[in-house]
Biopython code that builds the backbone (N, CA, C, O; Angstrom):
import numpy as np
from Bio.PDB.StructureBuilder import StructureBuilder

atoms = [
    (1, "MET", "N", (50.095, 81.976, 181.463)),
    (1, "MET", "CA", (50.202, 83.337, 180.992)),
    (1, "MET", "C", (48.833, 83.990, 181.025)),
    (1, "MET", "O", (47.827, 83.373, 180.674)),
    (2, "ALA", "N", (48.805, 85.233, 181.447)),
    (2, "ALA", "CA", (47.569, 86.018, 181.479)),
    (2, "ALA", "C", (47.774, 87.263, 180.631)),
    (2, "ALA", "O", (48.849, 87.863, 180.628)),
    (3, "SER", "N", (46.727, 87.638, 179.915)),
    (3, "SER", "CA", (46.795, 88.839, 179.077)),
    (3, "SER", "C", (45.418, 89.472, 179.049)),
    (3, "SER", "O", (44.420, 88.779, 178.854)),
    (4, "PHE", "N", (45.354, 90.783, 179.241)),
    (4, "PHE", "CA", (44.064, 91.451, 179.183)),
    (4, "PHE", "C", (44.240, 92.944, 178.986)),
    (4, "PHE", "O", (45.326, 93.492, 179.169)),
    (5, "VAL", "N", (43.143, 93.589, 178.608)),
    (5, "VAL", "CA", (43.101, 95.032, 178.394)),
    (5, "VAL", "C", (41.994, 95.594, 179.273)),
    (5, "VAL", "O", (40.904, 95.028, 179.353)),
    (6, "ILE", "N", (42.280, 96.704, 179.928)),
    (6, "ILE", "CA", (41.291, 97.428, 180.714)),
    (6, "ILE", "C", (41.095, 98.773, 180.029)),
    (6, "ILE", "O", (42.064, 99.480, 179.751)),
    (7, "GLN", "N", (39.863, 99.118, 179.764)),
    (7, "GLN", "CA", (39.564, 100.418, 179.164)),
    (7, "GLN", "C", (38.697, 101.208, 180.135)),
    (7, "GLN", "O", (37.669, 100.726, 180.610)),
    (8, "LEU", "N", (39.135, 102.436, 180.419)),
    (8, "LEU", "CA", (38.469, 103.258, 181.421)),
    (8, "LEU", "C", (38.228, 104.664, 180.889)),
    (8, "LEU", "O", (38.977, 105.162, 180.049)),
    (9, "ALA", "N", (37.183, 105.289, 181.387)),
    (9, "ALA", "CA", (36.971, 106.702, 181.100)),
    (9, "ALA", "C", (38.073, 107.491, 181.797)),
    (9, "ALA", "O", (38.477, 107.151, 182.909)),
    (10, "SER", "N", (38.553, 108.532, 181.153)),
    (10, "SER", "CA", (39.623, 109.361, 181.698)),
    (10, "SER", "C", (39.037, 110.332, 182.729)),
    (10, "SER", "O", (38.804, 111.506, 182.441)),
    (11, "THR", "N", (38.807, 109.809, 183.935)),
    (11, "THR", "CA", (38.243, 110.598, 185.024)),
    (11, "THR", "C", (39.134, 110.461, 186.256)),
    (11, "THR", "O", (40.087, 109.682, 186.259)),
    (12, "ARG", "N", (38.823, 111.211, 187.282)),
    (12, "ARG", "CA", (39.609, 111.139, 188.517)),
    (12, "ARG", "C", (39.494, 109.776, 189.198)),
    (12, "ARG", "O", (40.270, 109.477, 190.106)),
    (13, "TYR", "N", (38.547, 108.952, 188.780)),
    (13, "TYR", "CA", (38.372, 107.622, 189.370)),
    (13, "TYR", "C", (39.101, 106.531, 188.597)),
    (13, "TYR", "O", (39.072, 105.370, 189.007)),
    (14, "ALA", "N", (39.748, 106.868, 187.502)),
    (14, "ALA", "CA", (40.354, 105.865, 186.622)),
    (14, "ALA", "C", (41.429, 105.037, 187.330)),
    (14, "ALA", "O", (41.451, 103.816, 187.179)),
    (15, "ALA", "N", (42.303, 105.661, 188.085)),
    (15, "ALA", "CA", (43.368, 104.911, 188.753)),
    (15, "ALA", "C", (42.798, 103.935, 189.783)),
    (15, "ALA", "O", (43.266, 102.802, 189.897)),
    (16, "ARG", "N", (41.796, 104.374, 190.521)),
    (16, "ARG", "CA", (41.166, 103.492, 191.516)),
    (16, "ARG", "C", (40.504, 102.293, 190.840)),
    (16, "ARG", "O", (40.628, 101.164, 191.314)),
    (17, "GLU", "N", (39.808, 102.537, 189.743)),
    (17, "GLU", "CA", (39.149, 101.451, 189.005)),
    (17, "GLU", "C", (40.188, 100.499, 188.403)),
    (17, "GLU", "O", (39.991, 99.284, 188.398)),
    (18, "ALA", "N", (41.277, 101.048, 187.902)),
    (18, "ALA", "CA", (42.350, 100.211, 187.353)),
    (18, "ALA", "C", (42.909, 99.288, 188.432)),
    (18, "ALA", "O", (43.088, 98.094, 188.193)),
    (19, "ARG", "N", (43.184, 99.827, 189.605)),
    (19, "ARG", "CA", (43.709, 99.007, 190.702)),
    (19, "ARG", "C", (42.737, 97.891, 191.070)),
    (19, "ARG", "O", (43.149, 96.749, 191.271)),
    (20, "ALA", "N", (41.462, 98.214, 191.158)),
    (20, "ALA", "CA", (40.460, 97.205, 191.526)),
    (20, "ALA", "C", (40.421, 96.076, 190.500)),
    (20, "ALA", "O", (40.378, 94.903, 190.869)),
    (21, "GLN", "N", (40.434, 96.424, 189.221)),
    (21, "GLN", "CA", (40.370, 95.389, 188.175)),
    (21, "GLN", "C", (41.639, 94.543, 188.138)),
    (21, "GLN", "O", (41.575, 93.331, 187.932)),
    (22, "ILE", "N", (42.790, 95.181, 188.338)),
    (22, "ILE", "CA", (44.049, 94.432, 188.340)),
    (22, "ILE", "C", (44.109, 93.489, 189.534)),
    (22, "ILE", "O", (44.501, 92.331, 189.387)),
    (23, "ARG", "N", (43.726, 93.969, 190.712)),
    (23, "ARG", "CA", (43.691, 93.088, 191.905)),
    (23, "ARG", "C", (42.799, 91.882, 191.649)),
    (23, "ARG", "O", (43.171, 90.747, 191.949)),
    (24, "LYS", "N", (41.631, 92.134, 191.097)),
    (24, "LYS", "CA", (40.663, 91.061, 190.851)),
    (24, "LYS", "C", (41.237, 89.998, 189.915)),
    (24, "LYS", "O", (41.018, 88.804, 190.119)),
    (25, "ARG", "N", (41.961, 90.428, 188.904)),
    (25, "ARG", "CA", (42.461, 89.494, 187.891)),
    (25, "ARG", "C", (43.804, 88.861, 188.234)),
    (25, "ARG", "O", (44.088, 87.751, 187.785)),
    (26, "LEU", "N", (44.637, 89.542, 189.021)),
    (26, "LEU", "CA", (46.012, 89.062, 189.205)),
    (26, "LEU", "C", (46.406, 88.721, 190.634)),
    (26, "LEU", "O", (47.521, 88.249, 190.856)),
    (27, "ALA", "N", (45.551, 88.937, 191.591)),
    (27, "ALA", "CA", (45.922, 88.690, 192.995)),
    (27, "ALA", "C", (46.374, 87.258, 193.243)),
    (27, "ALA", "O", (47.234, 87.015, 194.090)),
    (28, "GLU", "N", (45.805, 86.320, 192.519)),
    (28, "GLU", "CA", (46.164, 84.911, 192.698)),
    (28, "GLU", "C", (47.166, 84.432, 191.648)),
    (28, "GLU", "O", (47.520, 83.254, 191.623)),
    (29, "VAL", "N", (47.621, 85.336, 190.787)),
    (29, "VAL", "CA", (48.470, 84.947, 189.658)),
    (29, "VAL", "C", (49.932, 85.332, 189.872)),
    (29, "VAL", "O", (50.832, 84.585, 189.489)),
    (30, "ILE", "N", (50.173, 86.495, 190.484)),
    (30, "ILE", "CA", (51.547, 86.974, 190.669)),
    (30, "ILE", "C", (51.827, 87.174, 192.159)),
    (30, "ILE", "O", (50.894, 87.341, 192.944)),
    (31, "PRO", "N", (53.101, 87.158, 192.552)),
    (31, "PRO", "CA", (53.438, 87.372, 193.966)),
    (31, "PRO", "C", (52.938, 88.729, 194.454)),
    (31, "PRO", "O", (52.826, 89.680, 193.680)),
    (32, "ALA", "N", (52.644, 88.800, 195.734)),
    (32, "ALA", "CA", (52.099, 90.031, 196.314)),
    (32, "ALA", "C", (53.027, 91.225, 196.095)),
    (32, "ALA", "O", (52.551, 92.328, 195.827)),
    (33, "SER", "N", (54.324, 91.029, 196.204)),
    (33, "SER", "CA", (55.248, 92.157, 196.017)),
    (33, "SER", "C", (55.212, 92.665, 194.570)),
    (33, "SER", "O", (55.304, 93.870, 194.336)),
    (34, "THR", "N", (55.079, 91.765, 193.613)),
    (34, "THR", "CA", (54.965, 92.176, 192.210)),
    (34, "THR", "C", (53.631, 92.872, 191.977)),
    (34, "THR", "O", (53.563, 93.852, 191.235)),
    (35, "LEU", "N", (52.582, 92.379, 192.601)),
    (35, "LEU", "CA", (51.270, 93.009, 192.474)),
    (35, "LEU", "C", (51.311, 94.444, 192.999)),
    (35, "LEU", "O", (50.782, 95.350, 192.355)),
    (36, "TRP", "N", (51.936, 94.664, 194.167)),
    (36, "TRP", "CA", (52.012, 96.010, 194.733)),
    (36, "TRP", "C", (52.832, 96.932, 193.837)),
    (36, "TRP", "O", (52.475, 98.093, 193.638)),
    (37, "ASP", "N", (53.924, 96.415, 193.303)),
    (37, "ASP", "CA", (54.718, 97.220, 192.356)),
    (37, "ASP", "C", (53.884, 97.572, 191.127)),
    (37, "ASP", "O", (53.899, 98.716, 190.672)),
    (38, "LEU", "N", (53.164, 96.599, 190.594)),
    (38, "LEU", "CA", (52.320, 96.828, 189.425)),
    (38, "LEU", "C", (51.241, 97.867, 189.725)),
    (38, "LEU", "O", (51.011, 98.772, 188.923)),
    (39, "LEU", "N", (50.590, 97.744, 190.855)),
    (39, "LEU", "CA", (49.540, 98.704, 191.217)),
    (39, "LEU", "C", (50.111, 100.114, 191.352)),
    (39, "LEU", "O", (49.464, 101.083, 190.956)),
    (40, "THR", "N", (51.303, 100.235, 191.900)),
    (40, "THR", "CA", (51.926, 101.555, 192.051)),
    (40, "THR", "C", (52.264, 102.156, 190.692)),
    (40, "THR", "O", (51.958, 103.321, 190.435)),
    (41, "VAL", "N", (52.891, 101.374, 189.823)),
    (41, "VAL", "CA", (53.255, 101.863, 188.489)),
    (41, "VAL", "C", (52.009, 102.258, 187.705)),
    (41, "VAL", "O", (51.967, 103.333, 187.107)),
    (42, "VAL", "N", (51.002, 101.403, 187.704)),
    (42, "VAL", "CA", (49.773, 101.700, 186.952)),
    (42, "VAL", "C", (49.083, 102.936, 187.524)),
    (42, "VAL", "O", (48.590, 103.768, 186.762)),
    (43, "THR", "N", (49.040, 103.071, 188.832)),
    (43, "THR", "CA", (48.427, 104.252, 189.447)),
    (43, "THR", "C", (49.112, 105.528, 188.965)),
    (43, "THR", "O", (48.442, 106.486, 188.582)),
    (44, "GLU", "N", (50.430, 105.543, 188.983)),
    (44, "GLU", "CA", (51.166, 106.735, 188.547)),
    (44, "GLU", "C", (50.926, 107.038, 187.076)),
    (44, "GLU", "O", (50.709, 108.193, 186.709)),
    (45, "LEU", "N", (50.961, 106.011, 186.228)),
    (45, "LEU", "CA", (50.795, 106.239, 184.793)),
    (45, "LEU", "C", (49.370, 106.620, 184.416)),
    (45, "LEU", "O", (49.166, 107.477, 183.556)),
    (46, "VAL", "N", (48.386, 105.997, 185.048)),
    (46, "VAL", "CA", (46.989, 106.355, 184.772)),
    (46, "VAL", "C", (46.708, 107.770, 185.278)),
    (46, "VAL", "O", (46.042, 108.551, 184.598)),
    (47, "THR", "N", (47.203, 108.096, 186.445)),
    (47, "THR", "CA", (47.012, 109.452, 186.972)),
    (47, "THR", "C", (47.603, 110.485, 186.022)),
    (47, "THR", "O", (46.984, 111.517, 185.764)),
    (48, "ASN", "N", (48.796, 110.215, 185.499)),
    (48, "ASN", "CA", (49.405, 111.125, 184.528)),
    (48, "ASN", "C", (48.580, 111.214, 183.250)),
    (48, "ASN", "O", (48.402, 112.299, 182.698)),
    (49, "ALA", "N", (48.079, 110.078, 182.781)),
    (49, "ALA", "CA", (47.273, 110.079, 181.557)),
    (49, "ALA", "C", (46.020, 110.933, 181.735)),
    (49, "ALA", "O", (45.630, 111.667, 180.827)),
    (50, "VAL", "N", (45.396, 110.835, 182.895)),
    (50, "VAL", "CA", (44.184, 111.618, 183.168)),
    (50, "VAL", "C", (44.520, 113.097, 183.319)),
    (50, "VAL", "O", (43.843, 113.948, 182.743)),
    (51, "ARG", "N", (45.562, 113.410, 184.089)),
    (51, "ARG", "CA", (45.904, 114.811, 184.371)),
    (51, "ARG", "C", (46.483, 115.558, 183.170)),
    (51, "ARG", "O", (46.169, 116.726, 182.944)),
    (52, "HIS", "N", (47.328, 114.874, 182.410)),
    (52, "HIS", "CA", (48.098, 115.570, 181.391)),
    (52, "HIS", "C", (47.718, 115.198, 179.961)),
    (52, "HIS", "O", (48.105, 115.891, 179.020)),
    (53, "GLY", "N", (46.973, 114.124, 179.788)),
    (53, "GLY", "CA", (46.556, 113.718, 178.453)),
    (53, "GLY", "C", (45.305, 114.458, 178.032)),
    (53, "GLY", "O", (44.633, 115.087, 178.849)),
    (54, "TYR", "N", (45.005, 114.377, 176.758)),
    (54, "TYR", "CA", (43.849, 115.095, 176.235)),
    (54, "TYR", "C", (42.743, 114.152, 175.792)),
    (54, "TYR", "O", (41.700, 114.606, 175.323)),
    (55, "GLY", "N", (42.946, 112.871, 175.929)),
    (55, "GLY", "CA", (41.965, 111.901, 175.474)),
    (55, "GLY", "C", (40.887, 111.636, 176.497)),
    (55, "GLY", "O", (41.020, 112.003, 177.664)),
    (56, "GLY", "N", (39.816, 110.994, 176.056)),
    (56, "GLY", "CA", (38.707, 110.667, 176.935)),
    (56, "GLY", "C", (38.756, 109.257, 177.478)),
    (56, "GLY", "O", (37.934, 108.881, 178.314)),
    (57, "THR", "N", (39.731, 108.456, 177.002)),
    (57, "THR", "CA", (39.828, 107.059, 177.397)),
    (57, "THR", "C", (41.267, 106.728, 177.777)),
    (57, "THR", "O", (42.214, 107.232, 177.173)),
    (58, "VAL", "N", (41.415, 105.878, 178.784)),
    (58, "VAL", "CA", (42.715, 105.352, 179.172)),
    (58, "VAL", "C", (42.637, 103.835, 179.016)),
    (58, "VAL", "O", (41.700, 103.198, 179.497)),
    (59, "ARG", "N", (43.635, 103.266, 178.338)),
    (59, "ARG", "CA", (43.707, 101.819, 178.163)),
    (59, "ARG", "C", (44.948, 101.279, 178.854)),
    (59, "ARG", "O", (46.026, 101.870, 178.785)),
    (60, "ILE", "N", (44.777, 100.157, 179.514)),
    (60, "ILE", "CA", (45.878, 99.470, 180.179)),
    (60, "ILE", "C", (45.957, 98.081, 179.577)),
    (60, "ILE", "O", (44.979, 97.335, 179.597)),
    (61, "LYS", "N", (47.105, 97.735, 179.047)),
    (61, "LYS", "CA", (47.328, 96.400, 178.495)),
    (61, "LYS", "C", (48.363, 95.715, 179.377)),
    (61, "LYS", "O", (49.424, 96.276, 179.650)),
    (62, "LEU", "N", (48.053, 94.509, 179.818)),
    (62, "LEU", "CA", (48.968, 93.766, 180.684)),
    (62, "LEU", "C", (49.158, 92.352, 180.161)),
    (62, "LEU", "O", (48.212, 91.705, 179.712)),
    (63, "ILE", "N", (50.394, 91.887, 180.228)),
    (63, "ILE", "CA", (50.735, 90.507, 179.893)),
    (63, "ILE", "C", (51.595, 89.981, 181.029)),
    (63, "ILE", "O", (52.593, 90.599, 181.399)),
    (64, "VAL", "N", (51.211, 88.848, 181.577)),
    (64, "VAL", "CA", (51.990, 88.197, 182.626)),
    (64, "VAL", "C", (52.504, 86.888, 182.058)),
    (64, "VAL", "O", (51.718, 86.027, 181.661)),
    (65, "SER", "N", (53.820, 86.733, 182.018)),
    (65, "SER", "CA", (54.419, 85.516, 181.476)),
    (65, "SER", "C", (54.323, 84.385, 182.494)),
    (65, "SER", "O", (53.971, 84.601, 183.654)),
    (66, "ALA", "N", (54.641, 83.181, 182.041)),
    (66, "ALA", "CA", (54.620, 82.012, 182.924)),
    (66, "ALA", "C", (55.604, 82.183, 184.081)),
    (66, "ALA", "O", (55.398, 81.619, 185.156)),
    (67, "SER", "N", (56.662, 82.947, 183.872)),
    (67, "SER", "CA", (57.658, 83.169, 184.928)),
    (67, "SER", "C", (57.235, 84.271, 185.896)),
    (67, "SER", "O", (57.911, 84.493, 186.900)),
    (68, "GLY", "N", (56.122, 84.969, 185.614)),
    (68, "GLY", "CA", (55.633, 86.029, 186.484)),
    (68, "GLY", "C", (56.076, 87.421, 186.072)),
    (68, "GLY", "O", (55.770, 88.395, 186.760)),
    (69, "ARG", "N", (56.789, 87.531, 184.966)),
    (69, "ARG", "CA", (57.207, 88.849, 184.450)),
    (69, "ARG", "C", (55.982, 89.570, 183.900)),
    (69, "ARG", "O", (55.185, 88.984, 183.168)),
    (70, "VAL", "N", (55.837, 90.839, 184.256)),
    (70, "VAL", "CA", (54.700, 91.641, 183.818)),
    (70, "VAL", "C", (55.184, 92.669, 182.792)),
    (70, "VAL", "O", (56.109, 93.438, 183.052)),
    (71, "SER", "N", (54.546, 92.667, 181.632)),
    (71, "SER", "CA", (54.762, 93.697, 180.618)),
    (71, "SER", "C", (53.465, 94.469, 180.517)),
    (71, "SER", "O", (52.387, 93.880, 180.443)),
    (72, "GLY", "N", (53.567, 95.778, 180.513)),
    (72, "GLY", "CA", (52.350, 96.577, 180.488)),
    (72, "GLY", "C", (52.489, 97.824, 179.657)),
    (72, "GLY", "O", (53.584, 98.237, 179.277)),
    (73, "GLU", "N", (51.337, 98.413, 179.385)),
    (73, "GLU", "CA", (51.286, 99.650, 178.624)),
    (73, "GLU", "C", (50.072, 100.442, 179.088)),
    (73, "GLU", "O", (48.983, 99.890, 179.247)),
    (74, "VAL", "N", (50.264, 101.726, 179.301)),
    (74, "VAL", "CA", (49.159, 102.634, 179.613)),
    (74, "VAL", "C", (49.104, 103.640, 178.468)),
    (74, "VAL", "O", (50.113, 104.245, 178.106)),
    (75, "GLU", "N", (47.909, 103.808, 177.905)),
    (75, "GLU", "CA", (47.732, 104.659, 176.727)),
    (75, "GLU", "C", (46.511, 105.544, 176.903)),
    (75, "GLU", "O", (45.494, 105.127, 177.458)),
    (76, "ASN", "N", (46.630, 106.782, 176.416)),
    (76, "ASN", "CA", (45.443, 107.631, 176.353)),
    (76, "ASN", "C", (45.233, 108.051, 174.910)),
    (76, "ASN", "O", (46.156, 107.971, 174.099)),
    (77, "ASP", "N", (44.038, 108.495, 174.584)),
    (77, "ASP", "CA", (43.708, 108.847, 173.211)),
    (77, "ASP", "C", (44.318, 110.162, 172.765)),
    (77, "ASP", "O", (44.375, 110.451, 171.570)),
    (78, "GLY", "N", (44.766, 110.946, 173.701)),
    (78, "GLY", "CA", (45.345, 112.236, 173.362)),
    (78, "GLY", "C", (46.846, 112.150, 173.281)),
    (78, "GLY", "O", (47.424, 111.072, 173.418)),
    (79, "TYR", "N", (47.475, 113.274, 173.059)),
    (79, "TYR", "CA", (48.920, 113.326, 173.017)),
    (79, "TYR", "C", (49.397, 114.271, 174.119)),
    (79, "TYR", "O", (48.933, 115.406, 174.227)),
    (80, "ALA", "N", (50.311, 113.792, 174.914)),
    (80, "ALA", "CA", (50.904, 114.622, 175.965)),
    (80, "ALA", "C", (52.387, 114.304, 176.025)),
    (80, "ALA", "O", (52.797, 113.170, 175.778)),
    (81, "ARG", "N", (53.173, 115.285, 176.346)),
    (81, "ARG", "CA", (54.604, 115.086, 176.509)),
    (81, "ARG", "C", (54.834, 114.346, 177.816)),
    (81, "ARG", "O", (54.275, 114.720, 178.847)),
    (82, "VAL", "N", (55.649, 113.303, 177.782)),
    (82, "VAL", "CA", (55.905, 112.492, 178.968)),
    (82, "VAL", "C", (57.392, 112.502, 179.245)),
    (82, "VAL", "O", (58.182, 111.942, 178.484)),
    (83, "GLU", "N", (57.770, 113.144, 180.341)),
    (83, "GLU", "CA", (59.154, 113.133, 180.788)),
    (83, "GLU", "C", (59.182, 113.512, 182.260)),
    (83, "GLU", "O", (58.381, 114.332, 182.709)),
    (84, "PRO", "N", (60.105, 112.917, 183.012)),
    (84, "PRO", "CA", (60.196, 113.234, 184.435)),
    (84, "PRO", "C", (60.640, 114.673, 184.648)),
    (84, "PRO", "O", (61.497, 115.175, 183.920)),
    (85, "LEU", "N", (60.068, 115.333, 185.634)),
    (85, "LEU", "CA", (60.553, 116.654, 186.038)),
    (85, "LEU", "C", (61.785, 116.438, 186.895)),
    (85, "LEU", "O", (61.783, 115.608, 187.804)),
    (86, "ASP", "N", (62.819, 117.175, 186.606)),
    (86, "ASP", "CA", (64.036, 117.012, 187.379)),
    (86, "ASP", "C", (64.518, 118.379, 187.846)),
    (86, "ASP", "O", (65.005, 119.160, 187.029)),
    (87, "PRO", "N", (64.402, 118.686, 189.103)),
    (87, "PRO", "CA", (63.856, 117.849, 190.170)),
    (87, "PRO", "C", (62.337, 117.981, 190.243)),
    (87, "PRO", "O", (61.762, 118.941, 189.729)),
    (88, "PRO", "N", (61.690, 116.998, 190.894)),
    (88, "PRO", "CA", (60.248, 117.128, 191.124)),
    (88, "PRO", "C", (59.970, 118.382, 191.945)),
    (88, "PRO", "O", (60.834, 118.858, 192.682)),
    (89, "THR", "N", (58.768, 118.906, 191.813)),
    (89, "THR", "CA", (58.396, 120.107, 192.563)),
    (89, "THR", "C", (57.380, 119.749, 193.631)),
    (89, "THR", "O", (56.908, 118.614, 193.695)),
    (90, "SER", "N", (57.049, 120.713, 194.464)),
    (90, "SER", "CA", (56.054, 120.466, 195.502)),
    (90, "SER", "C", (54.665, 120.257, 194.902)),
    (90, "SER", "O", (53.784, 119.706, 195.561)),
    (91, "SER", "N", (54.463, 120.689, 193.664)),
    (91, "SER", "CA", (53.145, 120.519, 193.031)),
    (91, "SER", "C", (53.081, 119.294, 192.136)),
    (91, "SER", "O", (52.035, 119.030, 191.544)),
    (92, "GLY", "N", (54.162, 118.538, 192.017)),
    (92, "GLY", "CA", (54.104, 117.324, 191.211)),
    (92, "GLY", "C", (55.436, 116.968, 190.591)),
    (92, "GLY", "O", (56.469, 117.570, 190.881)),
    (93, "GLY", "N", (55.379, 115.972, 189.730)),
    (93, "GLY", "CA", (56.566, 115.549, 189.017)),
    (93, "GLY", "C", (57.273, 114.348, 189.598)),
    (93, "GLY", "O", (58.323, 113.952, 189.090)),
    (94, "LEU", "N", (56.737, 113.760, 190.640)),
    (94, "LEU", "CA", (57.382, 112.614, 191.273)),
    (94, "LEU", "C", (56.985, 111.289, 190.622)),
    (94, "LEU", "O", (57.729, 110.312, 190.711)),
    (95, "GLY", "N", (55.822, 111.244, 189.972)),
    (95, "GLY", "CA", (55.266, 109.992, 189.455)),
    (95, "GLY", "C", (56.182, 109.196, 188.554)),
    (95, "GLY", "O", (56.338, 107.992, 188.756)),
    (96, "LEU", "N", (56.798, 109.830, 187.559)),
    (96, "LEU", "CA", (57.667, 109.094, 186.647)),
    (96, "LEU", "C", (58.968, 108.677, 187.316)),
    (96, "LEU", "O", (59.585, 107.696, 186.900)),
    (97, "HIS", "N", (59.398, 109.406, 188.349)),
    (97, "HIS", "CA", (60.555, 108.968, 189.118)),
    (97, "HIS", "C", (60.212, 107.686, 189.887)),
    (97, "HIS", "O", (61.048, 106.793, 190.020)),
    (98, "ILE", "N", (58.995, 107.607, 190.384)),
    (98, "ILE", "CA", (58.536, 106.395, 191.068)),
    (98, "ILE", "C", (58.493, 105.232, 190.084)),
    (98, "ILE", "O", (58.964, 104.136, 190.388)),
    (99, "VAL", "N", (57.927, 105.476, 188.901)),
    (99, "VAL", "CA", (57.879, 104.434, 187.866)),
    (99, "VAL", "C", (59.291, 103.965, 187.542)),
    (99, "VAL", "O", (59.542, 102.763, 187.451)),
    (100, "GLY", "N", (60.214, 104.907, 187.367)),
    (100, "GLY", "CA", (61.594, 104.555, 187.057)),
    (100, "GLY", "C", (62.286, 103.770, 188.151)),
    (100, "GLY", "O", (63.136, 102.927, 187.865)),
    (101, "ALA", "N", (61.937, 104.033, 189.392)),
    (101, "ALA", "CA", (62.544, 103.321, 190.520)),
    (101, "ALA", "C", (62.007, 101.900, 190.659)),
    (101, "ALA", "O", (62.713, 101.015, 191.143)),
    (102, "ILE", "N", (60.772, 101.679, 190.242)),
    (102, "ILE", "CA", (60.138, 100.370, 190.415)),
    (102, "ILE", "C", (60.299, 99.480, 189.189)),
    (102, "ILE", "O", (60.638, 98.304, 189.315)),
    (103, "ALA", "N", (60.060, 100.030, 188.011)),
    (103, "ALA", "CA", (60.069, 99.232, 186.784)),
    (103, "ALA", "C", (61.489, 98.852, 186.388)),
    (103, "ALA", "O", (62.426, 99.628, 186.578)),
    (104, "ASP", "N", (61.639, 97.651, 185.835)),
    (104, "ASP", "CA", (62.933, 97.239, 185.294)),
    (104, "ASP", "C", (63.286, 98.094, 184.083)),
    (104, "ASP", "O", (64.435, 98.491, 183.890)),
    (105, "ARG", "N", (62.271, 98.365, 183.280)),
    (105, "ARG", "CA", (62.407, 99.210, 182.091)),
    (105, "ARG", "C", (61.108, 99.949, 181.881)),
    (105, "ARG", "O", (60.032, 99.458, 182.223)),
    (106, "TRP", "N", (61.219, 101.145, 181.310)),
    (106, "TRP", "CA", (60.023, 101.857, 180.874)),
    (106, "TRP", "C", (60.435, 102.806, 179.763)),
    (106, "TRP", "O", (61.575, 103.265, 179.704)),
    (107, "ARG", "N", (59.478, 103.092, 178.881)),
    (107, "ARG", "CA", (59.752, 104.019, 177.785)),
    (107, "ARG", "C", (58.450, 104.607, 177.279)),
    (107, "ARG", "O", (57.369, 104.061, 177.498)),
    (108, "VAL", "N", (58.577, 105.718, 176.607)),
    (108, "VAL", "CA", (57.430, 106.427, 176.054)),
    (108, "VAL", "C", (57.381, 106.185, 174.552)),
    (108, "VAL", "O", (58.393, 106.289, 173.859)),
    (109, "LEU", "N", (56.191, 105.862, 174.063)),
    (109, "LEU", "CA", (55.953, 105.706, 172.636)),
    (109, "LEU", "C", (54.924, 106.751, 172.237)),
    (109, "LEU", "O", (53.828, 106.790, 172.797)),
    (110, "SER", "N", (55.262, 107.579, 171.293)),
    (110, "SER", "CA", (54.345, 108.637, 170.872)),
    (110, "SER", "C", (53.917, 108.410, 169.433)),
    (110, "SER", "O", (54.621, 107.772, 168.650)),
    (111, "GLY", "N", (52.798, 108.922, 169.116)),
    (111, "GLY", "CA", (52.227, 108.830, 167.781)),
    (111, "GLY", "C", (50.900, 109.539, 167.827)),
    (111, "GLY", "O", (50.824, 110.697, 168.237)),
    (112, "SER", "N", (49.851, 108.858, 167.409)),
    (112, "SER", "CA", (48.514, 109.452, 167.479)),
    (112, "SER", "C", (47.974, 109.430, 168.904)),
    (112, "SER", "O", (46.940, 110.033, 169.192)),
    (113, "SER", "N", (48.673, 108.736, 169.789)),
    (113, "SER", "CA", (48.326, 108.719, 171.210)),
    (113, "SER", "C", (49.631, 108.643, 171.993)),
    (113, "SER", "O", (50.709, 108.483, 171.420)),
    (114, "THR", "N", (49.513, 108.760, 173.301)),
    (114, "THR", "CA", (50.684, 108.634, 174.169)),
    (114, "THR", "C", (50.612, 107.293, 174.869)),
    (114, "THR", "O", (49.603, 106.966, 175.495)),
    (115, "ARG", "N", (51.683, 106.511, 174.765)),
    (115, "ARG", "CA", (51.754, 105.204, 175.412)),
    (115, "ARG", "C", (53.033, 105.119, 176.229)),
    (115, "ARG", "O", (54.099, 105.550, 175.788)),
    (116, "VAL", "N", (52.912, 104.564, 177.412)),
    (116, "VAL", "CA", (54.074, 104.306, 178.249)),
    (116, "VAL", "C", (54.107, 102.810, 178.505)),
    (116, "VAL", "O", (53.171, 102.241, 179.066)),
    (117, "ARG", "N", (55.198, 102.179, 178.086)),
    (117, "ARG", "CA", (55.396, 100.740, 178.305)),
    (117, "ARG", "C", (56.325, 100.537, 179.483)),
    (117, "ARG", "O", (57.206, 101.353, 179.756)),
    (118, "PHE", "N", (56.104, 99.416, 180.183)),
    (118, "PHE", "CA", (56.956, 99.109, 181.333)),
    (118, "PHE", "C", (57.057, 97.604, 181.492)),
    (118, "PHE", "O", (56.240, 96.847, 180.967)),
    (119, "GLU", "N", (58.083, 97.185, 182.233)),
    (119, "GLU", "CA", (58.285, 95.774, 182.557)),
    (119, "GLU", "C", (58.653, 95.650, 184.031)),
    (119, "GLU", "O", (59.402, 96.462, 184.575)),
    (120, "LEU", "N", (58.111, 94.619, 184.657)),
    (120, "LEU", "CA", (58.398, 94.312, 186.057)),
    (120, "LEU", "C", (58.789, 92.849, 186.166)),
    (120, "LEU", "O", (58.160, 91.988, 185.551)),
    (121, "SER", "N", (59.803, 92.570, 186.928)),
    (121, "SER", "CA", (60.217, 91.183, 187.160)),
    (121, "SER", "C", (59.748, 90.722, 188.525)),
    (121, "SER", "O", (59.672, 91.520, 189.459)),
    (122, "PRO", "N", (59.436, 89.455, 188.651)),
    (122, "PRO", "CA", (59.070, 88.946, 189.984)),
    (122, "PRO", "C", (60.311, 88.929, 190.875)),
    (122, "PRO", "O", (61.434, 88.981, 190.374)),
    (123, "PRO", "N", (60.114, 88.856, 192.189)),
    (123, "PRO", "CA", (61.264, 88.840, 193.105)),
    (123, "PRO", "C", (62.123, 87.613, 192.927)),
    (123, "PRO", "O", (63.126, 87.456, 193.623)),
]
sb = StructureBuilder()
sb.init_structure("model")
sb.init_model(0)
sb.init_chain("A")
sb.init_seg("    ")
for serial, (resi, resn, name, xyz) in enumerate(atoms, 1):
    if name == "N":
        sb.init_residue(resn, " ", resi, " ")
    sb.init_atom(name, np.array(xyz, "f"), 0.0, 1.0, " ", f" {name:<3s}", serial, name[0])
structure = sb.get_structure()
């Protein structure tokens, strides 16, 4: 089992840095297809946190079980409404639809910050 937290400044580079750190830590731990799914989900959620959140920090928490199941959470220090645009527009709104198509489950937890939890199963 692997478990770790990545904390990043909420900048336009946050998603790229998140992908690099996740690849470094999990490339040899989970199947490549699960890794690509994880990188896609995290990219979409971190991008949303940076674009729509009001906080200065984005945190990513990941847990990989012995069976290869990934549980994760992306959180920002601010509060933003999180819901898919239906239908997506030419200027955006596709990200959460992508998350929904890839993740086995996902949900939004609100409070003093915005958190999106997700789960991915190995193939």
